[in-house]
C-alpha positions in Angstrom: -40.2 -50.3 74.7 -39.6 -47.1 76.9 -35.9 -47.4 76.2 -36.7 -47.2 72.5 -39.0 -44.3 73.0 -36.5 -42.4 75.1 -33.8 -43.1 72.5 -36.1 -41.9 69.7 -36.9 -38.6 71.7 -33.2 -37.9 72.3 -32.6 -38.5 68.5 -35.5 -36.4 67.4 -34.2 -33.6 69.7 -30.7 -33.8 68.5 -31.9 -34.0 64.9 -34.0 -30.9 65.4 -31.4 -28.9 66.9 -28.9 -29.8 64.1 -31.4 -29.0 61.4 -32.0 -25.5 63.0 -28.3 -24.9 63.3 -27.5 -25.6 59.7 -30.5 -24.4 57.9 -29.4 -20.9 57.2 -26.1 -22.3 56.0 -27.4 -24.6 53.5 -30.0 -22.0 52.2 -27.7 -19.2 52.0 -26.5 -19.8 48.2 -30.3 -19.7 47.2 -30.9 -16.8 49.5 -28.0 -14.7 48.2 -28.8 -15.5 44.6 -32.5 -15.0 44.4 -34.6 -15.7 47.4 -33.8 -12.5 49.3 -35.0 -10.4 46.5 -38.1 -12.6 46.3 -38.8 -12.2 50.2 -38.2 -8.4 50.2 -40.6 -7.8 47.5 -43.2 -10.1 48.9 -43.0 -8.7 52.4 -43.5 -5.0 51.0 -47.0 -6.1 50.7 -47.3 -7.3 54.2 -49.2 -4.5 56.0 -51.1 -3.8 59.2 -51.2 -6.5 61.8 -49.2 -9.5 60.3 -49.1 -13.2 61.1 -46.2 -15.2 59.8 -46.8 -19.0 59.9 -43.6 -21.1 60.3 -41.1 -18.3 60.8 -38.2 -20.7 61.2 -34.9 -19.0 62.0 -36.3 -15.7 61.4 -35.0 -15.1 57.9 -37.8 -12.7 57.0 -37.8 -10.8 60.2 -35.2 -8.0 59.1 -37.1 -7.7 55.8 -40.5 -6.5 57.1 -40.8 -2.6 56.7 -44.3 -1.5 56.5 -46.1 -3.9 58.8 -47.6 -2.3 62.1 -46.6 -5.6 63.9 -45.7 -9.0 63.2 -46.7 -12.1 65.2 -44.6 -15.1 64.3 -45.6 -18.8 65.1 -43.1 -21.6 65.0 -43.5 -25.2 66.0 -39.8 -25.9 66.7 -38.2 -24.5 69.8 -34.7 -24.9 68.3 -35.7 -22.8 65.3 -37.2 -20.1 67.6 -33.8 -20.0 69.5 -32.1 -19.4 66.2 -34.4 -16.6 65.2 -33.7 -14.4 68.3 -30.9 -12.5 66.9 -32.9 -11.5 63.7 -35.8 -10.7 66.0 -33.7 -8.2 67.8 -32.7 -6.2 64.7 -36.0 -6.1 63.0 -37.5 -2.8 62.0 -41.0 -3.5 63.3 -42.2 -5.1 66.5 -42.1 -9.0 66.3 -43.6 -11.4 68.8 -42.6 -15.1 68.5 -45.1 -17.7 69.6 -44.4 -21.5 70.0 -47.2 -23.4 68.2 -48.3 -25.2 65.0 -50.2 -24.0 62.0 -53.0 -26.5 62.3 -54.3 -24.9 65.6 -53.4 -21.2 65.7 -53.9 -19.7 69.1 -55.5 -16.6 67.7 -58.8 -14.9 67.4 -61.1 -15.0 64.2 -60.3 -12.2 61.9 -57.3 -10.9 63.9 -54.7 -10.2 61.1 -54.7 -7.9 58.0 -52.0 -10.2 56.4 -50.8 -13.7 56.7 -47.3 -14.7 55.4 -45.9 -18.2 55.0 -42.5 -18.8 53.2 -41.2 -22.3 52.5 -43.4 -23.7 55.2 -46.5 -25.3 53.6 -44.3 -28.3 52.3 -43.5 -29.3 56.0 -47.0 -29.0 57.7 -48.4 -32.6 58.4 -52.2 -31.6 58.2 -52.1 -29.1 55.4 -56.0 -28.8 55.2 -56.3 -27.8 58.8 -53.7 -25.2 58.4 -55.3 -23.7 55.3 -58.7 -23.4 57.1 -57.0 -21.9 60.2 -55.1 -19.3 58.0 -58.5 -18.3 56.6 -60.1 -18.1 59.9 -57.4 -15.8 61.5 -57.2 -13.5 58.4 -59.7 -10.7 58.1 -62.3 -11.1 55.3 -60.6 -9.5 52.2 -57.3 -9.6 53.9 -54.0 -10.6 52.1 -52.4 -14.0 52.1 -48.8 -14.0 50.9 -46.9 -17.2 50.1 -43.4 -18.1 48.8 -43.3 -21.9 48.4 -41.8 -24.7 46.4 -44.4 -26.9 44.8 -45.3 -29.9 42.7 -44.0 -29.2 39.1 -46.2 -29.3 36.0 -43.5 -31.1 33.9 -44.5 -34.8 34.1 -41.0 -36.1 34.4 -40.0 -33.7 37.1 -43.2 -34.2 39.0 -42.7 -37.8 39.1 -39.3 -37.5 40.3 -40.4 -35.3 42.9 -42.9 -38.2 44.0 -40.1 -40.8 44.1 -37.8 -38.6 46.0 -40.3 -37.2 48.6 -40.2 -40.1 51.1 -36.3 -39.8 51.4 -36.3 -36.1 51.3 -39.0 -35.9 54.3 -36.5 -37.9 56.5 -33.6 -35.7 56.0 -35.4 -32.4 55.7 -37.8 -32.2 58.7 -40.7 -33.4 57.0 -40.6 -31.4 53.9 -42.6 -32.7 50.9 -41.2 -32.0 47.6 -44.5 -33.0 45.8 -46.9 -30.8 47.7 -49.4 -29.3 45.3 -50.0 -26.0 47.2 -51.8 -24.2 44.3 -54.4 -27.0 44.0 -54.9 -26.7 47.9 -55.4 -23.1 47.6 -58.2 -23.6 45.0 -59.7 -26.4 47.1 -60.0 -24.3 50.1 -61.7 -21.5 48.1 -58.9 -18.9 48.3 -58.7 -16.6 45.4 -55.3 -16.3 43.8 -54.9 -12.6 42.7 -51.3 -12.8 41.7 -48.9 -15.7 40.8 -45.2 -15.7 39.8 -43.1 -18.8 39.2 -39.3 -19.4 39.3 -36.9 -22.1 38.3 -39.4 -23.8 35.9 -42.3 -23.8 38.2 -40.4 -25.2 41.2 -41.0 -22.1 43.3 -44.1 -19.8 43.4 -44.9 -16.4 44.8 -48.7 -16.1 45.5 -50.9 -13.3 46.5 -54.5 -14.5 47.8 -57.4 -12.6 48.9 -59.4 -14.1 51.8 -62.8 -14.5 50.3 -65.0 -15.9 53.0 -67.8 -16.6 50.6 -65.9 -19.7 49.5 -65.7 -22.6 51.8 -63.8 -25.9 51.9 -65.8 -28.9 50.8 
């Protein structure tokens, strides 16, 4: 049993390193075509003391321009290593913290803005992450999301359901069929702006952290 566990740890470590290494390469066509513009526009609204959840390879780091400071949290040490170069050329101070979204190591009401881009699809316990995001964001603060989500088209939505078990294995736990919009509503988060791209596969959302609404 120990031999099997050790081999699994080795495989997991090598896979995580490879995924971090090749992530930017495989994403580059989408980033060049559309995503970089979407990210830049979104991050122009990231003001004050900013938390970025799941910062990955640091793709957003050079795009922050008006934030006073960015604290970025990322569960993969391999991703953090890949983000260092982008951190060094950022226009604003950026601190990178190793940790997960389900248990954020920050105080209540600490951040003016919380940012997450293409990350909620991979979080194992998304309900905990939503509540933690609300907790650390100041009342009335902004939550800015750029995510891929479950599509409304019945055929495409079903296809996402079918593909998700396989997709999770090759894409570091990514769930194609995560219904992030419904999750925001369930957790009492008020959507103030919503844009969709690629027939509703991708969304850009601005949320106000209304503490009067709680998760049932």
